[in-house]
C-alpha positions as CSV (number, residue, x, y, z in Angstrom):
1,M,-20.7,34.6,-65.2
2,I,-22.0,34.3,-61.7
3,V,-20.2,36.4,-59.0
4,K,-20.6,35.4,-55.4
5,P,-20.2,37.8,-52.6
6,A,-16.4,38.1,-52.6
7,H,-14.0,37.0,-49.9
8,T,-10.8,38.9,-49.0
9,L,-7.6,37.4,-47.5
10,V,-5.0,39.9,-46.3
11,A,-2.2,37.8,-44.8
12,L,-0.8,34.4,-45.1
13,A,2.7,33.0,-44.3
14,C,5.0,33.0,-47.3
15,A,6.0,29.4,-46.3
16,L,2.6,28.3,-47.5
17,S,2.9,30.0,-50.9
18,C,6.6,30.0,-51.9
19,V,6.9,26.5,-53.3
20,A,7.2,25.3,-56.9
21,A,3.9,24.6,-58.5
22,E,3.1,21.0,-59.6
23,A,0.8,19.9,-62.4
24,A,-2.7,21.0,-61.6
25,K,-5.4,18.6,-60.3
26,I,-9.0,19.1,-61.2
27,T,-11.9,17.5,-59.3
28,I,-15.3,17.3,-60.9
29,T,-18.2,17.3,-58.4
30,S,-21.7,16.6,-59.6
31,R,-24.7,18.4,-58.2
32,D,-27.2,16.4,-60.3
33,P,-30.0,14.5,-58.5
34,A,-30.6,10.8,-59.0
35,G,-31.5,9.9,-62.5
36,V,-30.6,13.3,-64.0
37,G,-27.6,14.6,-65.9
38,F,-24.5,12.7,-64.8
39,N,-26.8,10.1,-63.2
40,D,-29.0,9.5,-66.3
41,P,-29.2,5.7,-66.8
42,T,-30.4,5.9,-70.4
43,P,-28.5,3.2,-72.3
44,V,-26.3,4.5,-75.2
45,A,-23.7,3.0,-77.4
46,P,-20.0,4.0,-77.0
47,V,-19.1,6.7,-79.4
48,G,-15.9,8.4,-80.7
49,G,-13.6,6.9,-78.1
50,N,-16.1,7.4,-75.2
51,P,-16.7,4.0,-73.7
52,G,-19.6,5.0,-71.5
53,T,-22.7,2.8,-71.9
54,T,-25.2,5.2,-70.2
55,L,-25.8,8.9,-71.1
56,G,-24.7,9.9,-67.6
57,Q,-21.4,8.0,-67.9
58,Q,-20.6,9.5,-71.3
59,R,-21.2,13.0,-70.0
60,M,-18.9,12.5,-67.0
61,N,-16.3,10.8,-69.3
62,V,-16.2,14.0,-71.4
63,Y,-15.7,16.1,-68.3
64,R,-12.9,13.9,-67.1
65,Y,-11.3,14.0,-70.6
66,V,-11.4,17.8,-70.7
67,A,-10.2,18.1,-67.1
68,D,-7.2,16.0,-68.0
69,I,-6.4,18.3,-70.9
70,W,-6.5,21.3,-68.7
71,E,-4.4,19.6,-66.0
72,K,-1.6,19.0,-68.5
73,N,-1.6,22.7,-69.4
74,L,-1.6,24.3,-65.9
75,A,0.5,24.2,-62.8
76,S,-0.9,24.6,-59.3
77,N,-0.3,23.0,-55.9
78,I,-4.0,23.5,-55.0
79,N,-6.8,21.3,-56.2
80,I,-9.2,23.0,-58.6
81,V,-12.8,22.1,-57.8
82,V,-15.5,22.3,-60.6
83,S,-19.1,22.1,-59.6
84,A,-21.0,20.6,-62.6
85,G,-24.6,20.2,-63.4
86,W,-27.1,19.6,-66.2
87,E,-30.1,21.9,-66.2
88,P,-32.9,23.0,-68.5
89,L,-31.6,26.3,-70.1
90,T,-33.2,28.7,-72.4
91,C,-33.9,27.2,-75.9
92,N,-36.4,26.8,-78.7
93,A,-36.6,24.7,-81.8
94,S,-34.0,26.8,-83.7
95,S,-31.7,28.2,-81.0
96,A,-30.4,27.3,-77.5
97,V,-28.2,28.4,-74.7
98,L,-25.6,25.5,-74.7
99,G,-24.3,26.2,-71.2
100,S,-22.1,28.5,-69.2
101,A,-19.3,28.5,-66.7
102,G,-17.4,31.0,-64.6
103,A,-15.3,31.6,-61.5
104,W,-17.7,31.0,-58.6
105,N,-15.5,32.6,-56.0
106,I,-13.2,35.7,-56.5
107,W,-10.5,37.2,-54.3
108,H,-8.3,40.3,-53.9
109,D,-5.4,41.2,-51.7
110,F,-3.8,37.8,-51.0
111,P,-0.1,36.9,-51.0
112,N,1.6,36.9,-54.4
113,G,-1.3,38.7,-56.1
114,A,-1.3,42.2,-57.5
115,P,-2.6,44.5,-54.7
116,G,-6.2,45.7,-55.0
117,T,-7.0,43.4,-57.9
118,W,-9.7,40.8,-58.4
119,Y,-8.7,37.2,-59.3
120,P,-10.7,34.1,-60.0
121,Q,-10.3,31.6,-57.1
122,A,-8.4,28.9,-59.0
123,L,-5.7,31.3,-60.0
124,A,-5.7,33.1,-56.6
125,N,-5.2,29.7,-54.9
126,K,-2.3,28.9,-57.2
127,L,-0.6,32.2,-56.5
128,A,-1.2,32.1,-52.7
129,G,-0.2,28.5,-52.4
130,V,-3.3,27.7,-50.3
131,N,-7.0,27.1,-50.8
132,L,-8.3,30.6,-49.9
133,S,-11.8,29.2,-49.2
134,D,-10.6,26.4,-47.0
135,G,-12.4,26.6,-43.6
136,T,-15.2,28.8,-44.9
137,P,-18.6,27.3,-44.1
138,D,-20.6,26.2,-47.2
139,D,-23.5,28.5,-48.0
140,G,-25.9,25.6,-48.1
141,S,-25.7,24.9,-51.8
142,G,-23.1,22.2,-51.5
143,F,-20.8,24.1,-53.9
144,G,-20.3,27.4,-52.1
145,N,-16.5,27.0,-52.0
146,A,-16.1,25.7,-55.5
147,D,-13.6,27.4,-57.9
148,I,-15.7,27.0,-61.0
149,K,-19.4,26.4,-61.5
150,T,-20.7,25.0,-64.8
151,Q,-24.1,24.2,-66.2
152,F,-25.1,22.7,-69.5
153,N,-28.4,22.4,-71.3
154,I,-29.9,19.0,-70.5
155,N,-32.6,19.4,-73.2
156,L,-30.3,20.2,-76.2
157,G,-31.3,18.3,-79.3
158,K,-34.9,17.7,-78.3
159,P,-37.7,18.9,-80.7
160,D,-38.2,22.1,-78.7
161,C,-34.5,22.8,-78.1
162,L,-32.3,23.1,-81.2
163,A,-33.9,20.1,-82.7
164,G,-31.6,17.4,-84.0
165,S,-28.4,19.0,-82.7
166,P,-27.6,17.4,-79.4
167,F,-24.2,17.5,-77.7
168,Y,-21.7,15.1,-79.4
169,L,-20.2,13.1,-76.6
170,G,-17.4,11.4,-78.6
171,L,-13.8,12.3,-77.8
172,D,-12.5,12.3,-81.4
173,G,-13.9,15.6,-82.6
174,N,-16.1,14.1,-85.3
175,A,-19.2,16.0,-84.2
176,G,-20.7,16.5,-87.7
177,T,-23.8,18.6,-87.3
178,Q,-24.0,18.0,-83.6
179,V,-22.5,20.3,-80.9
180,N,-19.0,19.2,-80.0
181,F,-19.2,18.9,-76.2
182,V,-15.4,18.5,-75.8
183,A,-14.7,21.8,-77.4
184,T,-17.6,23.5,-75.7
185,L,-16.4,22.4,-72.3
186,L,-12.8,23.2,-72.9
187,H,-14.0,26.8,-73.8
188,E,-16.2,27.2,-70.8
189,L,-13.6,25.9,-68.3
190,G,-11.2,28.4,-69.8
191,H,-13.6,31.2,-68.7
192,G,-13.7,29.7,-65.2
193,L,-9.9,29.6,-65.0
194,G,-9.7,33.3,-65.8
195,F,-10.3,34.0,-69.5
196,S,-12.8,36.7,-68.7
197,V,-12.9,40.4,-67.7
198,M,-15.0,39.0,-64.9
199,T,-15.5,41.9,-62.5
200,V,-16.3,44.7,-64.9
201,S,-19.7,45.6,-66.2
202,T,-18.9,46.0,-69.9
203,G,-22.1,48.0,-70.5
204,N,-21.1,50.9,-68.3
205,G,-17.4,50.2,-67.5
206,R,-17.9,50.1,-63.8
207,R,-15.9,47.7,-61.5
208,L,-17.0,45.5,-58.7
209,N,-16.2,47.1,-55.3
210,A,-13.9,45.6,-52.7
211,Q,-16.9,44.2,-50.8
212,G,-18.2,42.4,-53.8
213,T,-21.6,44.0,-53.5
214,A,-21.9,46.5,-56.3
215,F,-20.4,47.8,-59.5
216,T,-19.1,51.3,-58.9
217,D,-16.8,54.0,-60.5
218,N,-14.2,53.4,-57.9
219,G,-14.3,49.6,-57.8
220,L,-11.3,47.3,-58.0
221,P,-9.8,46.2,-61.4
222,S,-9.5,42.6,-62.4
223,I,-6.2,41.1,-63.4
224,W,-7.5,40.9,-66.9
225,E,-7.6,44.7,-67.4
226,R,-3.9,45.4,-67.2
227,H,-3.3,43.5,-70.5
228,M,-6.1,45.2,-72.6
229,Y,-4.9,48.1,-74.7
230,D,-7.2,50.3,-76.7
231,N,-5.4,51.7,-79.7
232,T,-7.9,54.6,-80.1
233,A,-7.6,55.8,-76.5
234,G,-3.9,54.8,-76.2
235,K,-4.6,53.3,-72.8
236,T,-5.0,50.0,-71.0
237,W,-8.3,49.4,-69.2
238,L,-6.3,49.7,-66.0
239,A,-5.7,53.4,-66.8
240,M,-9.3,54.2,-68.0
241,N,-12.3,55.6,-66.2
242,S,-15.7,53.8,-66.4
243,A,-16.9,55.8,-69.5
244,E,-13.7,55.1,-71.3
245,R,-13.9,51.3,-70.6
246,A,-17.6,51.3,-71.8
247,A,-16.5,53.0,-75.0
248,S,-13.6,50.6,-75.5
249,A,-15.9,47.6,-75.1
250,V,-17.7,48.6,-78.4
251,N,-14.7,49.8,-80.3
252,P,-14.4,47.2,-83.1
253,F,-10.9,45.9,-84.0
254,Q,-9.1,48.3,-81.6
255,L,-8.9,46.5,-78.3
256,A,-5.6,44.4,-78.3
257,W,-4.2,42.0,-75.8
258,I,-0.7,43.2,-74.8
259,G,0.3,40.4,-72.3
260,P,3.8,39.3,-73.5
261,N,3.0,35.6,-73.8
262,A,-0.1,35.8,-76.0
263,A,1.1,38.9,-77.9
264,G,4.5,37.2,-78.5
265,A,2.9,34.0,-79.8
266,A,0.3,35.6,-82.0
267,P,2.6,36.4,-85.0
268,K,3.7,32.8,-85.1
269,L,0.1,31.5,-85.2
270,L,-2.2,33.9,-86.8
271,K,-2.4,33.8,-90.6
272,P,-2.2,36.9,-92.9
273,V,-5.5,38.5,-93.6
274,G,-7.2,36.9,-96.6
275,L,-8.2,39.1,-99.5
276,A,-10.9,38.4,-102.1
277,K,-10.6,40.5,-105.1
278,A,-13.6,40.9,-107.4
279,T,-12.6,42.1,-110.9
280,A,-15.5,43.4,-112.9
281,P,-15.8,44.5,-116.6
282,A,-18.0,47.3,-115.5
283,P,-15.9,50.4,-114.8
284,G,-15.6,51.3,-111.2
285,Y,-16.9,48.1,-109.7
286,D,-13.6,46.3,-108.8
287,R,-13.6,45.6,-105.1
288,T,-11.1,43.9,-102.7
289,A,-12.5,42.6,-99.4
290,D,-11.1,41.0,-96.3
291,Y,-12.5,37.5,-96.0
292,I,-12.9,34.9,-93.2
293,P,-12.5,31.2,-94.2
294,A,-15.2,28.9,-93.2
295,S,-14.5,26.2,-90.6
296,F,-15.8,23.6,-93.0
297,G,-14.9,22.5,-96.5
298,P,-11.4,22.8,-98.1
299,A,-9.2,25.8,-97.1
300,P,-9.3,28.7,-99.6
301,K,-6.1,28.8,-101.6
302,S,-4.2,32.1,-101.8
303,G,-3.2,33.0,-105.3
304,S,-6.0,31.0,-106.9
305,T,-9.0,32.1,-108.9
306,M,-12.1,31.2,-107.0
307,G,-14.3,31.6,-110.0
308,A,-17.0,33.8,-111.6
309,L,-19.5,35.3,-109.2
310,A,-23.2,34.7,-109.3
311,T,-26.1,35.9,-107.1
312,I,-29.3,34.0,-106.3
313,A,-32.9,35.1,-106.2
314,A,-35.3,34.7,-103.2
315,Q,-37.3,31.4,-103.2
316,A,-40.8,31.1,-101.9
317,G,-41.1,29.5,-98.5
318,E,-37.3,29.4,-97.7
319,A,-36.1,30.3,-94.2
320,G,-33.5,32.5,-95.6
321,P,-31.3,33.0,-98.7
322,G,-29.8,29.6,-99.7
323,C,-31.6,27.7,-97.0
324,S,-33.7,25.5,-99.4
325,A,-32.6,23.4,-102.3
326,F,-32.0,25.7,-105.2
327,D,-34.8,26.0,-107.7
328,A,-34.0,25.6,-111.4
329,A,-33.3,29.3,-112.0
330,N,-30.9,29.6,-109.1
331,A,-29.2,26.3,-109.9
332,A,-28.6,27.5,-113.5
333,A,-27.3,30.8,-112.1
334,V,-24.6,29.2,-109.8
335,K,-23.6,26.2,-111.9
336,N,-19.8,26.3,-112.2
337,K,-19.7,29.6,-110.5
338,V,-19.2,31.0,-107.0
339,A,-22.5,31.6,-105.2
340,L,-22.9,34.9,-103.3
341,I,-25.4,34.3,-100.5
342,S,-26.5,36.5,-97.6
343,R,-26.3,35.3,-94.0
344,G,-29.5,34.5,-92.2
345,G,-32.2,31.9,-91.7
346,C,-30.1,28.7,-91.4
347,T,-26.6,27.6,-90.8
348,F,-23.7,28.5,-93.1
349,A,-23.1,24.8,-93.8
350,I,-26.6,24.4,-95.1
351,K,-26.2,27.3,-97.5
352,A,-22.9,25.9,-98.7
353,K,-24.2,22.4,-99.2
354,N,-27.3,23.6,-101.1
355,A,-25.0,25.7,-103.4
356,Q,-22.7,22.7,-103.9
357,D,-25.6,20.5,-104.8
358,A,-26.7,23.0,-107.4
359,G,-23.3,22.9,-109.0
360,A,-21.5,25.9,-107.5
361,V,-17.7,25.7,-107.2
362,G,-17.5,28.0,-104.2
363,V,-19.5,30.1,-101.8
364,I,-19.2,33.6,-100.5
365,V,-21.5,34.4,-97.6
366,H,-21.8,38.0,-96.7
367,N,-23.0,39.4,-93.4
368,N,-26.5,40.7,-93.0
369,V,-25.5,43.3,-90.4
370,A,-22.5,45.5,-90.0
371,G,-19.4,44.0,-88.3
372,A,-17.3,40.9,-88.5
373,F,-18.7,37.3,-88.1
374,T,-17.5,33.7,-88.0
375,V,-18.5,31.3,-90.8
376,G,-18.8,28.4,-88.4
377,G,-20.3,25.0,-88.6
378,S,-19.4,21.6,-89.8
379,D,-20.4,19.3,-92.6
380,P,-17.8,16.8,-94.0
381,A,-19.9,16.5,-97.2
382,I,-19.0,20.0,-98.3
383,K,-16.1,19.8,-100.8
384,I,-16.1,23.4,-102.1
385,P,-14.4,26.4,-100.4
386,T,-16.6,28.9,-98.5
387,I,-15.5,32.3,-97.3
388,G,-17.3,35.2,-95.5
389,V,-17.2,38.9,-96.2
390,S,-18.8,41.9,-94.6
391,L,-22.2,43.3,-95.4
392,A,-20.7,46.3,-97.3
393,D,-18.4,44.1,-99.3
394,G,-21.2,41.6,-100.1
395,Q,-23.4,44.4,-101.3
396,A,-20.6,45.8,-103.5
397,F,-20.0,42.3,-105.0
398,A,-23.7,42.0,-105.8
399,A,-23.8,45.4,-107.4
400,A,-20.7,44.5,-109.5
401,V,-22.5,41.4,-110.8
402,A,-25.6,43.3,-111.8
403,A,-23.5,46.2,-113.4
404,S,-21.3,43.8,-115.4
405,V,-24.1,41.9,-117.3
406,P,-24.1,44.3,-120.3
407,Y,-20.3,44.0,-120.7
408,G,-20.3,40.5,-122.1
409,S,-19.8,39.5,-125.7
410,R,-21.7,37.3,-128.3
411,G,-24.8,37.0,-126.2
412,K,-22.9,36.0,-123.0
413,P,-23.3,38.3,-120.0
414,G,-20.3,39.9,-118.5
415,V,-19.1,38.3,-115.3
416,V,-17.2,39.2,-112.1
417,T,-14.2,37.0,-111.3
418,V,-13.0,36.5,-107.8
419,T,-9.4,35.8,-107.0
420,L,-7.9,35.1,-103.6
421,G,-4.8,36.5,-102.0
422,Q,-3.3,37.6,-98.7
423,D,-2.3,41.0,-97.2
424,P,1.5,41.0,-96.9
425,V,1.4,43.1,-93.7
426,R,-1.8,42.5,-91.6
427,L,-2.5,39.4,-89.5
428,S,-6.0,38.1,-89.1
429,G,-7.5,38.9,-85.7
430,A,-4.6,41.2,-84.8
431,D,-4.0,45.0,-84.7
432,A,-1.4,46.9,-86.7
433,A,1.3,46.0,-84.1
434,R,0.4,42.3,-84.7
435,R,-1.1,41.9,-81.2
436,P,-4.2,39.7,-80.9
437,L,-7.6,41.5,-80.8
438,L,-10.4,41.0,-78.3
439,Y,-14.0,40.8,-79.4
440,T,-15.6,44.3,-79.3
441,P,-18.6,44.4,-81.6
442,N,-20.9,47.4,-81.7
443,P,-23.5,47.0,-80.3
444,L,-22.3,45.2,-77.2
445,V,-23.0,41.5,-76.9
446,G,-23.5,40.9,-73.2
447,G,-21.5,38.0,-71.8
448,S,-19.4,37.8,-75.0
449,S,-17.8,41.2,-75.6
450,V,-14.3,41.7,-74.3
451,S,-14.0,38.2,-72.8
452,H,-13.2,36.4,-76.1
453,W,-10.8,36.6,-78.9
454,D,-12.1,38.5,-82.0
455,V,-13.9,36.4,-84.6
456,T,-11.6,37.6,-87.4
457,A,-8.7,35.4,-86.1
458,S,-7.5,32.6,-88.4
459,P,-7.0,29.9,-87.6
460,N,-10.1,29.9,-85.4
461,L,-9.3,30.0,-81.7
462,L,-10.9,28.1,-78.8
463,M,-11.8,31.3,-76.9
464,E,-13.7,33.0,-79.7
465,P,-17.4,33.6,-78.9
466,S,-18.5,30.7,-81.2
467,I,-17.4,27.0,-81.1
468,N,-16.0,26.3,-84.6
469,G,-15.7,22.9,-86.3
470,D,-12.0,23.1,-87.0
471,L,-10.8,23.5,-83.4
472,T,-8.4,21.0,-81.8
473,I,-7.7,20.1,-78.2
474,N,-4.3,21.8,-78.4
475,L,-4.4,24.9,-76.2
476,K,-0.9,26.3,-77.1
477,P,0.9,27.7,-80.2
478,P,1.1,26.8,-83.0
479,Y,-2.6,25.8,-82.5
480,D,-4.1,28.2,-80.1
481,L,-3.5,31.2,-77.8
482,T,-5.5,30.1,-74.7
483,V,-2.6,29.0,-72.5
484,P,-0.3,32.0,-73.4
485,L,-3.1,34.3,-72.3
486,L,-3.6,32.5,-69.0
487,R,0.2,32.7,-68.5
488,D,-0.1,36.4,-68.8
489,L,-2.6,36.4,-65.9
490,G,-0.3,34.4,-63.7
491,W,-0.9,30.8,-64.4
């Protein structure tokens, strides 16, 4: 997020703001030079409902398509201006920064806003009923008064920038192994519209001061803070000091969103926590773990037997466990069984596909660090269920497999059987009061912590820190919680 020096408006006539809001209008303004980004003349074939015949046209078509979706979900009498550009961002052959977006201007103390509270400009304009930056001279950039500024990686998919995984510019969601630009842009514009803690430094809990020049212990809160409730501290961020906010930002599974719209919708959308029970013949090795379903492959079926569990051995030259085609020994180990594979080295979909090709009937990926994670990705060729469990649970499952070998009969090793079920009380991605959780891993993930839904939510939500392959373009329940949260902020 980029925070410009803030503006403050202290008085406007109510006649300008006390009118019913109409459907929002979003204007996309390009800052790309000739021949670059939106102006790239490279010929391309139409794809996935995108009729553009040049790369630049297709990029702008996606922007317009996504803007239209947001317009249908928001109400405002004031035009929302998005400054858009394509730039070379940080990347290498195996990883890349896809892009970013944020509120480019922020405001406090304007008509119809909470006093002494920071708002993103698009929302502030809606509430005030006027364009708060109207009449302010541009800063020379050409986008100084924009509501939202976006930038996306122009090199994505090239050999030195997440090779082979460019943005998919189709409008139908069939991204395959490419990066779905529609979902990515929907997500980033959500941040620019206000889905962000915005003016709090999550590392130390300090807030941006009223002048917009520094983060201090006595800075102003953002509108986001009044709806975040830490179950451990028993406080909202609005009532916390800087140290308490910093501690809350790294308090896993304890920071809930209590805004009435999103909290009220969550129980109707979030699924019960999935449970994977490993039953072992070796005494003391039974284990029940929470699981996260993968965004690819068939959905795991509660009440079903997933299968007998098998571990795999390291293979020479592989990037990580399960990242290469299984050798004969590993293929024999997982045939007709559920492969237990550690995270790391390659995508989850690659691991699952390699296990499937070796004859596995399912895959359990366990984390390689403490904390929750998303089993994201996409590959329509995967036809077996895949789930994710924690590092501790994965290690316990592996120990059970090893300990159970002597408990077989007639020369057959003893096996651990995994069955799937649901917790009758808990909801995925929610606290004990069934309110949706925000993402608060420990250690802090700068730019992601607090300003996203937690990755344990199922179904996957648009505003999680990762773009998952099973997302839709529906931003409301029963598909998503993005619009209810924005309603809580004032949209």
